[in-house]
N, C-alpha and C positions, 0 to 999 in steps of 0.2 A: 499194901506195899507199893512204894513209888520208885520209879527209875530215877537216878540222880538228876537227870535233865528235867523230869516232871517236878521233883521236889524243888528245884531252883525256880521253876515257874510259880509254884505255890508260895514260896517264901520271899521272893524278891519284892521290893517296894516299887510298885508301878507308879509312874508319874502321870496321873490322870488315867484315861481309859487305855486299855490294851486289848489286843485280839490274839488268841491262840488258834492257829490253824493246823490242819493235818488231815490225812485221809482217814477213812473209817477204821476203827480198831486201834488207833494210836493212843488212846487214853485221854481224850479231851474231856469227856464227862467225868472221869476220875479226878482229873486236875481241877475241874470246876467245883466239885464237892469238897475236895481238900482245901481249895482256896477259900470257900465260904466258911469252913470251920476255922481255918487259920485266921481269917479276919475277925471272926467272933471271939476267938481265943486271945488275939493280940490287942483287941479293943474292948475292954470289959463293959463299956457303956454303949457300944455301937450296935445298931440293928442292921441285919444283913438280909437281903432278898436274894434267894437262889431261884431263878425262873427259867422257863423255856417255852416253846411254842405250843405244846399240847399237854392235855391232862394226863395222857398215857405216859409220856416221858417224865412229867412231874412226879407221878407215882414211883417211877424207877428212882428218881433222885431222892425221894423221901426214904425209900428203902435203903439206899446206899448211905444216906446221912444217918439214919438210925443205927446202922451197923458201925459206922465210923465213930459215933459219939456215945456208944453204949456205956462207956466208963465215965462219961461226962454229960449226962442227960440234960443238965441245966443249960448247956450251950444251946440246945434246941429251942429254948425259950426266946432266943434272940435271932433265930434264923427261920425266916418264913420261906416255905417251898410251895410255890403255886405256879400254875400256867399263867402266862402273861395276860390273857384276856380276863381271867378270874381276878387277878390283881387290879387291873384297870377298872373293872366293874365295882369291886369293893372300895377302892379309893375314890371313885367318882361318887358313889352313894354317900361316902363319909364326908367329902369336901364340897360336893355340888348339890346332890339330891338324888331322888329316885330316878332310875333310868329305865326306859322301855325301848328295848332294841328291836329294830325291824327284822323280821325273818327274811330269808332269801325270797320266799314267795311274795311277800309284801313289797319288797323292792322291785321284783320282776313285774308285778302287776301295776305298780305305780309308773314304771317305765313304759309299759305297754300302752296304758291309757294316755300318758303324756305324749308319746310318739304319735298316736292316732290323732291327737288334737292339733298336731303341727302339720299344716298343709304342705304337701309335697315330700314328706319324709318317706324315704324308701330304704332305710337302713334295716338290716335284719335284727331280730330281737337278740340274738346272741352277740352281735356287734355292740348293741346298746348296753347290754349287761357287762361285757368285758371293758368297754370304754368307761362305764361308770365305776367299776371295781378298780381298774388299774390307773385311771387318770383322775376323774372327777372326785370320787370319794377318797381315793388313796391320798391325793394331794390337797384335799379339802378346798377345792376351787369354788369360790362363792360369787364370782362375778364374771361377766363376759370377757373383760380385758385379760383376766388370768387364764381363761381357757384359750383365748385367741393366741396368746403368746407362749403357752406351755410347750415344751419340746416333745412330749408324748413318747418318751424313751421306751424302746422295746415294742412299740406298736407298728405293725407292718403296713397297715392301710394308711396311705398318705391322704390328707384332707386339705381341700382348699379353704380359704377363709369363709366363703359362702356356705360350704358344707359344715364347717364348725359352727357358724351362726345358727344354722338350722338345728344342729344337734344341741347347741346350748339352750335353745328354746325348750326342747324336750327335757333336758337335764334340770333346768331351772324350775319347770313345772313339777318334776319329780321331787325335787328337794322341798318345794312348797307343800306338796301333798303329804310328804312324810312329817314335816313340821306341824301341819294342821292336824295330823293324826296323833301327835304327841310321840312320834317315833324318832329314833336316832340310829346311828350305826357305830361300830367300833372305831373306825377312823375318826369320827367326830368326838367320840369319848376321849380318845387319846389326845386329840388336839386341844380339847377343853381342859383336860388334866394338865397338859404341858403349860398352858397359860396360867391356870390357877396355882399349881404347885411352884411355878417359877417365881411367883410373887410371895410365896410363903417362906418365912424364915425357918420354921421347924419342918424339915423334910421328913417324910415317913421312914426313909431308910438312909443310913450312912454309907452303905456299900451295896452294890448290885452286881451279881454274877449271873451271866446269861449263858445257858448251854444251847448249842445249835442256833447261834445267833443269825445265821444266814436265812433261817426259816421264820424269824420273828418279824 
């Protein structure tokens, strides 16, 4: 059952992308599942991806979808429900090749060794990890100029250019170490996929519906 306002969100033709916001319990997930079904039903040749940030929530979406299309099971053949990281890994291996993702411990160890190799580095290990996660890897910064000029939004510790230069020496060594070990990270997977699929005429999906997009 959908509230009339929810039904309007499901059925209206969006011009490009759209965001549905609301507090917990307002039915955003219900709208997302109904929207995915509506798109598959309205576009007989279209493929739909219904995705979210975690496998646990993806399982909930699958259960809701099965119940909703119990009378139309063939619709499910054109609706993929997966956590976003699982989608990225599957598409990467299909369009780019096998991927070996670095574990958290492997990244941490590479950062530790790289920092120790930089003379005068006094940044804490936790700072290095969060700077890597939230700035270097998140934005896929691959050269000194990019790191020197990046805004570092949300980071409380202000850095001088000299400090950034010292940090970049460690981060550059870290990236080289991971590459030498044949390892990559999810942000790198997403960046590569964006480049590869952006040049491909046949996209894997015609429509994408994301639940809990703020966590993706």
